[in-house]
N, C-alpha and C positions, 0 to 999 in steps of 0.2 A: 498579461500571461496568467492563465488559470491552470492549476494542476492539483491533483489530489494530494493532500498532506496527511491523509490517514494511513498510519503505518500498519504493518502486520502485527498479529498478537505477539506480546512479549517485547515490544519496542516502543520507546518514547522518542518522538522527534522533538528536538530542542533548537529553536532558532534563537541565536544570541550573538552578542559581541563579547570579546574577552575583556575589554576595558569598561564594561557595564557592571556596576557594583551590584545591581539587582540580580543580574545573571550569575555573578560570583556566589551570592547567597543561594540562589536556586540550585545551582549545580552542586554546591556543598551539601545542601539538604537532601538532594536526590541520592547522592552517594551514601551519605550517612544513614538515611532511612532505608535504602535498599539493603544495606548490610545488616541493619538491625532486624529487618523483617525476614532475613534469610533468602532474599530474592536475587542475589547477585548472579546466579546461574540461570535465572528465568526472565530477567528484564535487562535489556540493553538500551544504551542511549545513543541515538543517531544525531550527532551534532551537525547543525547546519548554520551557515553564516548569515548574520543580520548586521552587515557592515555599516556602522553608524556614519563613518566618514564619507561613504558614498551616498547614503540616504540624506545626510545633512550637507553634502557638497563641501565639506571642510573637515580637517582633523579634529579629534575630540580635544577640547581645551583642558590643559592641566588644572586650572582653577576649578573646573567642574568636578573632576575626579577627586581633587583634594577636599572639596566641600562635602563630598559624600562619605568620606572615610569614617569620621567620628560617629555619625548617626547610624550608618549601616553596620559598622563594626559592633555597635551595641546590640544589634539584633542577633548577630551570629558571630561572636568573637572567635570561635574555633576555626572559622574559615581562613583566617590569616590576613592581617591588615597592617599597614603602616603608611604614614605620610611619606611622600617620595623622598628618599634619602640619598640617591645618587646625584651626580652632577646634573645641572639643569639641561645641558645639551644631550644627555643620555635619555631623557624622557622620550618614549616612542612617538614618532610622528604618524605612525600607521600601525594597524593591526593586521593588514591584509596578508603579509607573509606568514604570520602565525595562524590565521584562519585557514589559509591555503594548506599549511602543514597538517592541520587536523584532518582536512579532507583527504590529503595524500596518505595519511596514516591508515585510513580505512582499507587500503589495499591489504594491510596486515591484519584486519579484523576490527570489530568494534571495540574490543578491549584495548587495543593499541591506541585508537583514536580517542577513546574516553580518557585514558590515562595521560595522554599528551595534552589534551585540552585542560585537564585538571592541573597538570604541572605548569602550563603556561599561565594559567590564572594565578597560581601561587607565585610564580616568578614575577608577575607584574604587581599584584596587590600586596604581597607579603615580603617580597625581596627587592623591590625597586630595580628590576632588571629590564633592559631595553628589548622587549619581545619583538621588535621589528628587525633585530639583528640576527643573521643566519646562525652565528655561533651560539647565541643564547637559546635559539629554538632547538638546535641540535643538542645542546647541553641539557635542556629540559627533557628532551626525548630520552637521552641516556639515563637521566635520573629516575625514569619510570621503571627501568629494569625489564620492560616488556616490548618496547619499540626497537625494531631493527634500525639502528641509526644510519648505517650505510645505505640501506634501501630507501629510507626517508630522504637522505641527502640526494640520491639519484633522482627521486621523484621531484624534488624541489629544483634540481638542475634543469630538468627537461620540461618543467611546468605542466605536467600531465593533469594536475588537479585544478589548474587555473580556470578552465572552462566551467568546471563544476561550481567553483566559487562565484563566477560571473552569473551563472544560471540561478544560484541561490540568492544572489543580490537582487536579481530582477524579480524574483518571487517576493522578497522582503519589501520591495517597493510597492507591492499591490496591497489591497485591503484585506488579503487573506491572512497577513501576519501583522499584528498590531504593534508589537514592541519587542524589546529585548529584556527578559526572556519571554518566549511564547512557546508553550508545550502543546503537542498534539498527541492524542491517545488513539489506540486501536478502535475504540468505540465511536470515533468520529468527533469527539469533543475537543475543543481548544481551550487552553488555560493561560491567558496572559498574566505575567508577573504573579504567580500563584500565592495567595494568602496575604499579600501586602497591598494596602491602600496608601497611596502617597500623593502629596501635593508639593508645591514649591513656594517658597518665599523669595520673590525677586526672580530674575531670569537666570538661566543655567550658566554657571561659571561666575556669577555675581552673588546670587542668593544661596539657599541651602534647602535640602529636602525636609519635609515634615511628614512623618509617618503617622497616619491616623489609626491604623490597625495592622496587626501582624498575627497570622495564624499558621504556625509551622505544621500543624497537624494535617493540613490539606495534602501534604506530600505522602502520607500513609495511604490515603484514599487513592491518590493518583497512581501510586505504584501497584496497589492491589488491583486496580482496574486494568492496568497495563498487563498484569500477569494473568488475568482471568482468561 
């Protein structure tokens, strides 16, 4: 499947998964930098799913996310982090319902989907909440103050965003999208894991990430180019 990923002016397309720590950092930096630059009314974020569990044909292992928290939290502590604190059996086995909810929220506008996405990331990474559970998703929606929770619940009930999620998963499986997160700008450029160079010691879930460089300033350039 080949499709254009170049958005219209004023939009950044973001392919990511919610339980990706690098995406948690990227989304936090996008929101923070957009606000600092006064571009909240000029640049919107079009979240699209990069479902790791489908691409890897397996759920994301908890040891993998646990191994990332300490190192990635040091890069962007204000994003909100903690090692998993809830019961082991409450660790989410899937993010597909949460990813679907973000797509469903777009019916209410990009602000609704942006804020739901942000709330779900906070629920997982900072609050140890099971984001595969319907009530957790709807509670996260209510916490935003901008999402119509009843409308979102109706969309989840009839699955109207599920085909969109599947289509995005198919695109994620092509070489058009390299990783989570991967940003696409109106000028036609793509930016995988912006500003961060990382490698691994050992295999995922056994070893740990080693960040060789981190340049948060790239987000200022990304947002200015999107707004141009």
